[in-house]
N, C-alpha and C positions, 0 to 999 in steps of 0.2 A: 230835310224833311219838313213839310209844312207845319206839323204840330209843334216841333221844337222852335221854329221861327216865330210862330204866334205866341208861344210862351215867353220867349225872349223879348218880343216886342212889347208885351204887356207886363213884363217884370215878374213872371212866375216860373218856378221850376216845374218841369213836367211831373215830378213826383208829388207835387201839391196841387195838381190840376186834374179835372175830370172831363171826360168827353162822352156825350150822349148822342146817339145816332141810331136810326133804324136799319142802317146798312152794316151788317156784321163785318164786311171786309174793311170798311172805314174804321170801325171800332178796333179791329185787330191792328191796323196801322198805328192808331193812337197808342195802343197798349205797347206795341214794339218800341215806340218813342218814349215810353216811361209814364204815360198818363194812365189814370184809372179809367177804364172804359165800361160802358153799359150799352147793350143793344136794347133800344126802346121797343117794347112789345105792348105795353099798356100803361095807363096812368098809375095804377096801383103798384106795378113793378118798379116804375120810376120813383114813386114816392118812397118805397121800401129801400131802394138803392141810395137815395139822397139822405134818408134817415140813418141808414147803416154807416154812412161815411161822414156823418155829422154836418151835412151841408144845409140841413133845415132842422 
């Protein structure tokens, strides 16, 4: 799966990675691979997601 390959390439575990995309199907795929996913709908929602997960 592409998400796991990218994590491995850059030295991250899927469980410590986040994926943001406006396509829910792609986010679902990332979540199935173990990443934390967020479907982008607005800047405010993205900001809240990033804050909630301690990414900013």
